[in-house]
MIDOSE-1310 file (N, C-alpha, C; in nm, 2 decimals, decimal comma, always signed):
residues 131
mynn	+1,68/-3,72/-6,72/+1,80/-3,88/-6,75/+1,73/-3,94/-6,62; +1,60/-3,94/-6,51/+1,67/-3,96/-6,38/+1,58/-3,98/-6,31; +1,59/-4,11/-6,24/+1,49/-4,19/-6,17/+1,60/-4,29/-6,07; +1,66/-4,19/-5,97/+1,71/-4,25/-5,91/+1,71/-4,37/-5,83
qsca	+1,69/-4,52/-5,84/+1,67/-4,62/-5,78/+1,80/-4,71/-5,73; +1,80/-4,65/-5,56/+1,93/-4,71/-5,55/+1,95/-4,79/-5,48; +2,06/-4,88/-5,42/+2,07/-5,01/-5,44/+2,00/-5,06/-5,31; +1,97/-4,94/-5,24/+1,88/-4,98/-5,08/+1,71/-5,03/-5,15
akge	+1,67/-4,96/-5,22/+1,55/-4,98/-5,26/+1,55/-5,11/-5,32; +1,62/-5,18/-5,40/+1,62/-5,30/-5,42/+1,68/-5,45/-5,32; +1,73/-5,39/-5,20/+1,77/-5,48/-5,13/+1,66/-5,53/-5,04; +1,70/-5,61/-4,95/+1,61/-5,69/-4,89/+1,54/-5,61/-4,77
qggr	+1,44/-5,62/-4,74/+1,36/-5,54/-4,68/+1,35/-5,55/-4,52; +1,43/-5,52/-4,51/+1,48/-5,52/-4,32/+1,59/-5,61/-4,26; +1,62/-5,59/-4,18/+1,75/-5,66/-4,10/+1,90/-5,59/-4,17; +1,98/-5,69/-4,13/+2,12/-5,63/-4,13/+2,14/-5,59/-4,28
nrhl	+2,08/-5,67/-4,33/+2,17/-5,66/-4,49/+2,06/-5,54/-4,56; +1,95/-5,49/-4,52/+1,89/-5,38/-4,56/+1,98/-5,25/-4,50; +2,04/-5,28/-4,39/+2,13/-5,17/-4,33/+2,25/-5,12/-4,41; +2,30/-5,24/-4,43/+2,45/-5,23/-4,49/+2,43/-5,23/-4,66
lyrs	+2,30/-5,20/-4,70/+2,30/-5,18/-4,81/+2,25/-5,01/-4,84; +2,17/-4,95/-4,74/+2,17/-4,84/-4,70/+2,32/-4,77/-4,69; +2,41/-4,87/-4,61/+2,52/-4,75/-4,61/+2,62/-4,72/-4,75; +2,55/-4,84/-4,81/+2,67/-4,86/-4,92/+2,62/-4,75/-4,99
mqra	+2,51/-4,70/-5,02/+2,46/-4,61/-5,10/+2,51/-4,46/-5,06; +2,49/-4,50/-4,97/+2,56/-4,34/-4,89/+2,69/-4,32/-4,92; +2,75/-4,41/-4,92/+2,92/-4,39/-4,93/+2,99/-4,34/-5,08; +2,87/-4,31/-5,14/+2,91/-4,21/-5,29/+2,82/-4,13/-5,27
avnv	+2,84/-3,96/-5,27/+2,74/-3,86/-5,30/+2,71/-3,83/-5,40; +2,59/-3,84/-5,47/+2,60/-3,80/-5,63/+2,54/-3,65/-5,65; +2,56/-3,58/-5,74/+2,53/-3,45/-5,81/+2,50/-3,46/-5,91; +2,38/-3,44/-6,02/+2,34/-3,47/-6,14/+2,27/-3,30/-6,18
ykte	+2,39/-3,28/-6,33/+2,30/-3,16/-6,39/+2,32/-3,12/-6,50; +2,20/-3,07/-6,61/+2,17/-3,11/-6,73/+2,21/-2,99/-6,82; +2,32/-2,97/-6,92/+2,34/-2,91/-6,96/+2,24/-2,93/-7,15; +2,28/-2,84/-7,22/+2,20/-2,84/-7,37/+2,22/-2,94/-7,38
nsfe	+2,33/-3,03/-7,40/+2,34/-3,17/-7,47/+2,33/-3,27/-7,37; +2,35/-3,32/-7,25/+2,34/-3,39/-7,16/+2,32/-3,36/-7,04; +2,31/-3,50/-6,98/+2,36/-3,53/-6,84/+2,48/-3,51/-6,77; +2,51/-3,44/-6,68/+2,64/-3,45/-6,57/+2,63/-3,54/-6,46
mllf	+2,70/-3,63/-6,41/+2,69/-3,69/-6,32/+2,80/-3,65/-6,22; +2,80/-3,60/-6,11/+2,94/-3,62/-6,03/+2,93/-3,69/-5,93; +3,00/-3,82/-5,87/+3,01/-3,89/-5,84/+3,11/-3,86/-5,70; +3,10/-3,83/-5,57/+3,21/-3,80/-5,51/+3,28/-3,95/-5,43
apgr	+3,37/-3,98/-5,47/+3,44/-4,05/-5,43/+3,58/-4,08/-5,36; +3,63/-3,98/-5,31/+3,76/-3,94/-5,25/+3,84/-4,10/-5,24; +3,93/-4,06/-5,26/+4,04/-4,21/-5,22/+4,03/-4,33/-5,28; +3,97/-4,34/-5,42/+3,94/-4,47/-5,46/+4,04/-4,49/-5,56
iken	+4,05/-4,61/-5,62/+4,15/-4,66/-5,75/+4,05/-4,65/-5,84; +4,09/-4,60/-5,97/+4,02/-4,53/-6,10/+3,98/-4,69/-6,14; +4,08/-4,81/-6,14/+4,03/-4,91/-6,20/+3,92/-5,02/-6,17; +3,94/-4,95/-6,04/+3,86/-5,07/-5,93/+3,67/-5,00/-5,99
fkls	+3,64/-4,90/-6,06/+3,49/-4,87/-6,09/+3,43/-4,97/-6,17; +3,34/-5,02/-6,19/+3,25/-5,06/-6,30/+3,12/-5,01/-6,30; +3,09/-4,97/-6,43/+3,00/-4,86/-6,53/+2,94/-4,97/-6,58; +2,80/-4,99/-6,60/+2,72/-5,08/-6,70/+2,62/-5,02/-6,71
vsgq	+2,56/-5,06/-6,80/+2,42/-5,01/-6,90/+2,34/-5,12/-6,92; +2,21/-5,12/-6,87/+2,17/-5,26/-6,90/+2,01/-5,17/-6,92; +1,96/-5,18/-7,09/+1,82/-5,14/-7,11/+1,83/-4,97/-7,06; +1,77/-4,93/-6,97/+1,75/-4,78/-6,93/+1,81/-4,79/-6,80
elti	+1,90/-4,84/-6,74/+1,94/-4,87/-6,62/+2,08/-4,82/-6,61; +2,13/-4,73/-6,56/+2,31/-4,76/-6,55/+2,34/-4,74/-6,41; +2,43/-4,84/-6,39/+2,50/-4,89/-6,23/+2,62/-4,86/-6,25; +2,66/-4,83/-6,10/+2,78/-4,78/-6,10/+2,82/-4,83/-5,96
sytp	+2,93/-4,88/-5,99/+3,01/-4,96/-5,84/+3,16/-4,93/-5,83; +3,17/-4,99/-5,70/+3,35/-4,96/-5,68/+3,37/-5,10/-5,58; +3,47/-5,19/-5,58/+3,49/-5,27/-5,51/+3,64/-5,23/-5,50; +3,69/-5,24/-5,37/+3,80/-5,18/-5,30/+3,90/-5,36/-5,34
pegf	+4,03/-5,30/-5,32/+4,10/-5,43/-5,41/+4,17/-5,54/-5,29; +4,19/-5,63/-5,31/+4,23/-5,68/-5,22/+4,32/-5,70/-5,10; +4,34/-5,69/-4,94/+4,40/-5,66/-4,87/+4,41/-5,49/-4,83; +4,28/-5,47/-4,86/+4,29/-5,31/-4,84/+4,29/-5,26/-4,69
prpe	+4,33/-5,19/-4,67/+4,37/-5,18/-4,53/+4,26/-5,12/-4,46; +4,19/-5,16/-4,32/+4,06/-5,09/-4,30/+4,14/-5,11/-4,10; +4,21/-4,93/-4,11/+4,26/-4,89/-3,98/+4,14/-4,93/-3,87; +4,17/-4,90/-3,76/+4,09/-4,88/-3,63/+4,08/-4,71/-3,62
wimr	+3,96/-4,70/-3,70/+3,92/-4,58/-3,70/+3,91/-4,46/-3,54; +3,97/-4,37/-3,51/+3,92/-4,26/-3,42/+3,82/-4,18/-3,44; +3,81/-4,12/-3,56/+3,72/-4,07/-3,61/+3,69/-4,12/-3,76; +3,56/-4,08/-3,85/+3,55/-4,11/-3,94/+3,42/-4,05/-4,02
eysr	+3,45/-3,95/-4,10/+3,33/-3,89/-4,19/+3,31/-3,93/-4,32; +3,38/-4,04/-4,37/+3,34/-4,06/-4,53/+3,44/-4,21/-4,51; +3,38/-4,29/-4,60/+3,44/-4,44/-4,62/+3,49/-4,41/-4,74; +3,60/-4,52/-4,79/+3,70/-4,53/-4,93/+3,66/-4,71/-4,94
ggfv	+3,49/-4,75/-4,88/+3,51/-4,89/-4,93/+3,41/-4,90/-5,05; +3,35/-5,02/-5,07/+3,26/-5,06/-5,21/+3,15/-4,97/-5,18; +3,06/-4,98/-5,29/+2,95/-4,88/-5,31/+2,89/-4,98/-5,46; +2,74/-4,96/-5,44/+2,67/-4,99/-5,58/+2,57/-4,87/-5,61
rsfg	+2,56/-4,81/-5,69/+2,45/-4,68/-5,70/+2,38/-4,78/-5,88; +2,24/-4,73/-5,87/+2,19/-4,76/-6,00/+2,09/-4,65/-6,00; +2,09/-4,58/-6,12/+2,01/-4,48/-6,21/+1,94/-4,53/-6,32; +1,83/-4,49/-6,34/+1,73/-4,50/-6,44/+1,74/-4,41/-6,53
ldda	+1,77/-4,43/-6,67/+1,83/-4,30/-6,75/+1,67/-4,29/-6,82; +1,66/-4,16/-6,90/+1,55/-4,11/-6,95/+1,59/-4,18/-7,10; +1,46/-4,21/-7,19/+1,46/-4,24/-7,28/+1,58/-4,11/-7,39; +1,57/-4,01/-7,34/+1,66/-3,93/-7,45/+1,82/-3,97/-7,42
vdta	+1,86/-4,03/-7,32/+1,99/-4,03/-7,30/+2,05/-4,16/-7,42; +2,16/-4,08/-7,49/+2,23/-4,19/-7,54/+2,32/-4,29/-7,51; +2,29/-4,41/-7,47/+2,32/-4,50/-7,35/+2,47/-4,55/-7,46; +2,47/-4,53/-7,55/+2,61/-4,63/-7,67/+2,72/-4,50/-7,65
aisa	+2,70/-4,34/-7,62/+2,81/-4,26/-7,59/+2,80/-4,21/-7,46; +2,78/-4,30/-7,30/+2,80/-4,23/-7,19/+2,94/-4,25/-7,17; +3,02/-4,19/-7,11/+3,16/-4,18/-7,09/+3,19/-4,17/-6,94; +3,30/-4,18/-6,90/+3,34/-4,13/-6,72/+3,49/-4,11/-6,72
ryad	+3,50/-4,06/-6,64/+3,65/-4,02/-6,58/+3,67/-3,96/-6,46; +3,75/-4,05/-6,44/+3,80/-3,99/-6,24/+3,91/-3,92/-6,21; +3,87/-3,81/-6,13/+4,00/-3,69/-6,12/+3,99/-3,64/-6,04; +4,09/-3,62/-5,92/+4,03/-3,58/-5,81/+3,94/-3,60/-5,70
gvlq	+3,92/-3,75/-5,72/+3,82/-3,82/-5,61/+3,65/-3,78/-5,67; +3,67/-3,73/-5,76/+3,53/-3,73/-5,86/+3,51/-3,83/-5,95; +3,39/-3,87/-5,98/+3,38/-3,98/-6,09/+3,32/-3,87/-6,19; +3,32/-3,87/-6,32/+3,23/-3,76/-6,34/+3,16/-3,87/-6,49
vsmp	+3,07/-3,84/-6,49/+3,01/-3,98/-6,55/+2,89/-3,84/-6,67; +2,94/-3,88/-6,81/+2,88/-3,80/-6,90/+2,77/-3,87/-6,98; +2,67/-3,83/-6,99/+2,56/-3,89/-7,04/+2,48/-3,81/-7,18; +2,52/-3,81/-7,28/+2,50/-3,72/-7,37/+2,37/-3,74/-7,43
lkad	+2,26/-3,68/-7,46/+2,16/-3,69/-7,51/+2,17/-3,69/-7,66; +2,04/-3,78/-7,69/+2,02/-3,83/-7,83/+2,03/-3,70/-7,91; +2,07/-3,68/-8,06/+2,10/-3,55/-8,13/+1,97/-3,49/-8,16; +1,84/-3,54/-8,20/+1,73/-3,51/-8,23/+1,64/-3,45/-8,12
vake	+1,70/-3,52/-7,97/+1,62/-3,49/-7,87/+1,70/-3,34/-7,80; +1,80/-3,34/-7,81/+1,88/-3,21/-7,74/+1,83/-3,09/-7,80; +1,77/-3,09/-7,95/+1,75/-3,00/-8,02/+1,62/-2,93/-7,98; +1,53/-3,03/-7,94/+1,42/-3,01/-7,94/+1,38/-2,94/-7,82
krei	+1,30/-2,83/-7,84/+1,26/-2,73/-7,72/+1,15/-2,71/-7,77; +1,04/-2,65/-7,66/+0,91/-2,59/-7,70/+0,87/-2,49/-7,56; +0,76/-2,45/-7,60/+0,72/-2,34/-7,48/+0,61/-2,44/-7,42; +0,57/-2,43/-7,30/+0,44/-2,48/-7,27/+0,35/-2,41/-7,19
gva	+0,22/-2,37/-7,21/+0,17/-2,31/-7,15/+0,07/-2,35/-7,04; +0,01/-2,29/-6,94/-0,01/-2,29/-6,86/-0,17/-2,27/-6,83; -0,24/-2,36/-6,81/-0,38/-2,36/-6,82/-0,44/-2,31/-6,66
């Protein structure tokens, strides 16, 4: 699937903007695993509103973003270990992913993105010898 291009890598080189982009990337931890027929992504995003996620595919790049609603409360934190703010994450997709069949669902603070493999690729297996 998978060539993670975070927004930090695409951001400005140095200064405050790069720092904000790096923080943005860190606001949504991602785990990816492969099944026989798909890649599955689990994006940890507690306390978000499902309707404010945006997923888009352009060519072989999947972009996931979240924008908090207007008037989102910003308390004076005493201790803060995670953020509920906005973020943008981008991921390069392998040619084997059927981009037209990507789906997502948000439950229990986790956005699960399912990226099915193209039918002919999912069944193709072969042994590779070591020279």
